C-alpha positions as CSV (number, residue, x, y, z in Angstrom):
1,M,-2.2,23.6,-4.5
2,N,0.1,21.7,-2.2
3,W,1.5,18.1,-2.3
4,E,2.7,16.0,0.6
5,Q,4.6,12.7,0.4
6,L,3.7,9.9,2.9
7,P,5.8,6.7,2.5
8,L,3.7,3.7,3.5
9,G,4.2,-0.1,3.9
10,P,7.2,-2.4,3.7
11,L,8.4,-1.0,0.4
12,Q,7.9,2.6,1.6
13,T,5.7,3.4,-1.4
14,N,5.0,7.1,-1.7
15,C,1.4,8.0,-1.2
16,Y,0.7,11.6,-2.3
17,I,-1.8,13.9,-0.8
18,I,-2.7,16.8,-3.1
19,S,-4.6,19.5,-1.2
20,N,-6.1,23.0,-1.8
21,R,-6.9,26.0,0.4
22,E,-10.4,24.6,1.2
23,K,-8.7,21.5,2.8
24,E,-10.0,19.2,0.1
25,C,-7.6,16.7,-1.2
26,L,-6.8,13.8,-3.6
27,V,-5.2,10.7,-2.3
28,I,-2.8,9.1,-4.9
29,D,-1.6,5.5,-4.4
30,P,-2.6,4.7,-0.8
31,G,-0.4,1.6,-0.7
32,S,-0.6,0.4,2.9
33,E,-1.2,1.3,6.5
34,G,-4.7,2.5,6.0
35,N,-5.2,3.5,9.7
36,K,-2.1,5.6,9.7
37,L,-3.1,7.3,6.5
38,I,-6.6,8.1,7.7
39,Q,-5.3,9.4,11.0
40,H,-2.9,11.7,9.1
41,L,-5.7,13.0,7.0
42,Q,-7.9,13.6,10.1
43,K,-5.0,15.3,11.9
44,R,-4.5,17.7,9.0
45,G,-8.3,18.3,8.8
46,L,-8.4,17.2,5.1
47,K,-11.4,16.1,3.2
48,P,-10.5,13.5,0.5
49,M,-12.4,13.8,-2.8
50,A,-11.1,10.8,-4.7
51,V,-8.4,8.1,-4.8
52,L,-6.2,8.1,-7.9
53,L,-4.0,5.1,-8.8
54,T,-1.0,5.3,-11.0
55,H,-1.1,1.5,-11.4
56,A,-2.4,-1.6,-9.5
57,H,0.7,-3.3,-8.0
58,F,0.1,-4.4,-4.5
59,D,2.3,-1.8,-2.8
60,H,0.2,1.0,-4.3
61,I,-3.3,-0.4,-3.5
62,G,-3.2,-1.9,0.0
63,A,-5.2,0.9,1.6
64,V,-7.5,1.7,-1.2
65,D,-10.6,0.3,0.4
66,D,-9.8,1.7,3.8
67,V,-9.8,5.2,2.4
68,R,-12.7,4.7,0.0
69,N,-14.9,3.2,2.7
70,E,-14.0,5.8,5.3
71,Y,-14.7,8.8,3.1
72,K,-17.2,7.3,0.6
73,I,-15.2,8.5,-2.4
74,P,-14.5,7.1,-5.9
75,V,-11.4,5.3,-7.1
76,Y,-9.9,5.9,-10.5
77,I,-7.6,3.5,-12.4
78,H,-6.6,2.7,-16.0
79,R,-8.9,0.2,-17.7
80,L,-6.1,-2.1,-18.6
81,E,-5.6,-2.9,-14.9
82,K,-9.2,-3.0,-13.8
83,K,-9.0,-6.7,-12.9
84,W,-5.7,-6.4,-11.1
85,L,-7.1,-4.8,-8.0
86,G,-8.9,-7.9,-6.9
87,N,-6.4,-10.4,-8.3
88,P,-3.3,-11.1,-6.1
89,A,-1.7,-13.0,-8.9
90,K,-1.9,-10.0,-11.2
91,N,-1.0,-7.3,-8.6
92,G,2.0,-9.2,-7.4
93,S,1.1,-9.7,-3.7
94,N,1.1,-13.5,-3.9
95,A,4.5,-13.7,-5.5
96,F,6.3,-10.9,-3.5
97,L,4.6,-11.1,-0.1
98,G,3.3,-14.7,0.0
99,Q,-0.1,-13.2,1.0
100,S,-3.1,-11.8,-0.8
101,I,-3.7,-8.1,-1.1
102,A,-6.8,-7.0,-3.0
103,A,-9.2,-4.2,-3.4
104,E,-12.8,-3.8,-4.7
105,D,-13.3,-2.8,-8.3
106,A,-12.5,0.8,-9.2
107,D,-15.4,3.2,-9.5
108,H,-14.1,4.9,-12.7
109,L,-11.9,3.5,-15.5
110,I,-9.6,5.7,-17.4
111,D,-9.3,4.6,-21.0
112,E,-7.5,7.4,-22.7
113,E,-5.4,10.5,-22.1
114,T,-7.8,13.1,-20.8
115,I,-8.4,15.8,-18.3
116,L,-9.5,14.2,-15.0
117,N,-11.8,16.3,-12.8
118,A,-12.5,15.2,-9.2
119,G,-14.2,17.7,-7.0
120,S,-12.4,21.0,-7.5
121,F,-9.3,19.3,-8.7
122,S,-8.2,18.9,-12.3
123,C,-5.2,17.2,-13.8
124,K,-4.0,15.7,-17.1
125,V,-3.8,12.0,-17.4
126,L,-0.7,10.8,-19.2
127,E,-0.5,7.1,-20.3
128,T,3.0,6.0,-19.3
129,P,3.0,2.1,-19.7
130,G,6.0,-0.1,-19.4
131,H,6.4,-0.8,-15.7
132,S,2.9,-2.2,-16.1
133,P,0.4,-2.0,-19.0
134,G,-2.0,0.4,-17.4
135,S,0.5,2.7,-15.7
136,I,-0.5,6.4,-15.9
137,S,0.9,9.7,-14.6
138,F,-1.0,12.7,-13.3
139,F,0.2,16.1,-14.5
140,F,-0.9,19.1,-12.4
141,E,0.2,21.7,-15.0
142,E,-0.7,24.9,-13.1
143,S,1.1,23.7,-10.0
144,G,4.1,22.4,-11.9
145,F,4.3,18.8,-10.8
146,V,3.6,15.3,-12.1
147,V,3.0,12.1,-10.1
148,S,4.8,9.5,-12.1
149,G,4.1,6.3,-10.2
150,D,6.8,3.8,-10.9
151,A,7.7,5.1,-14.4
152,L,10.4,7.6,-13.5
153,F,12.4,7.9,-10.4
154,A,15.2,10.2,-9.2
155,G,18.2,8.7,-11.0
156,S,16.4,5.6,-12.2
157,I,13.3,4.2,-14.0
158,G,10.7,1.6,-13.1
159,R,11.6,-2.1,-13.2
160,T,10.2,-4.0,-16.2
161,D,10.9,-7.6,-15.2
162,L,7.5,-8.0,-13.6
163,P,4.6,-9.7,-15.4
164,E,3.5,-7.6,-18.5
165,G,6.4,-5.2,-18.0
166,N,8.1,-3.9,-21.2
167,H,11.4,-2.0,-21.1
168,R,11.2,-0.6,-24.6
169,Q,7.7,0.6,-23.9
170,L,8.7,2.3,-20.7
171,I,11.6,4.2,-22.3
172,K,9.2,5.4,-25.0
173,S,6.7,6.5,-22.4
174,I,9.3,8.5,-20.5
175,H,10.7,10.0,-23.7
176,D,7.3,10.9,-25.3
177,K,5.2,11.8,-22.3
178,L,7.4,12.8,-19.4
179,L,10.5,14.4,-20.9
180,N,8.3,16.6,-23.0
181,L,7.0,18.4,-19.9
182,P,8.7,21.6,-18.9
183,E,12.1,21.0,-17.4
184,D,11.2,22.7,-14.1
185,T,8.3,20.2,-13.6
186,V,8.7,18.5,-10.2
187,V,8.5,14.7,-10.5
188,L,6.8,12.9,-7.6
189,P,7.8,9.2,-8.0
190,G,6.3,6.1,-6.4
191,H,9.5,5.5,-4.4
192,G,12.3,7.7,-3.2
193,Q,12.8,11.5,-3.3
194,D,11.3,14.0,-5.7
195,T,13.3,15.3,-8.6
196,T,12.7,17.4,-11.7
197,I,12.3,16.7,-15.4
198,G,15.4,18.7,-16.1
199,A,17.5,16.9,-13.6
200,E,16.6,13.5,-15.0
201,M,17.3,14.7,-18.5
202,D,20.8,15.8,-17.4
203,S,21.9,13.0,-15.1
204,N,19.6,9.9,-15.2
205,P,21.9,7.1,-16.5
206,F,18.9,5.2,-18.0
207,L,18.0,8.2,-20.2
208,N,21.4,8.9,-21.8
209,G,20.8,10.4,-25.2
210,F,17.4,12.0,-24.4
């Protein structure tokens, strides 16, 4: 299984394309520039099977409907943010952009840690709230990587000064859910470069003592 990072939009939010040998793929956090993303998928000859969302902030959802409508595929999000997709006040677009960004309701709501199966893909859903109440990470155990959204970054952690953010909860999520993964697990964050669990345990200044 392969992963590809495609930064999109004004905040260069990382969209991840997870693909297999059969040219099927998952699209995780299509944040903006829907036409650019679709053209990229077409150029690579990929067939999307689902859209997965780590959370519903505006910079992660801007191209959701573009991809969903183009490929007629389902969208997955945590139930705690089911109303954020269509609410610019909740997803932050009004406050940060001065314009409304919204998407239609998700097709599937995730309400617990589980194994998510979409097409031929399978991953473990980890609940990692703190940056937002419904933040989740997707752990592809056999391939050795986790898509962490805005929970954990290379050398940093997600901000918690946004509505319903919680710093203590985020630190607990990182400690209990992410740092318990194998140290060689590659971390694919919502912004910036990839890293590993081991590297963040050793050098992330926000995680001293873990």
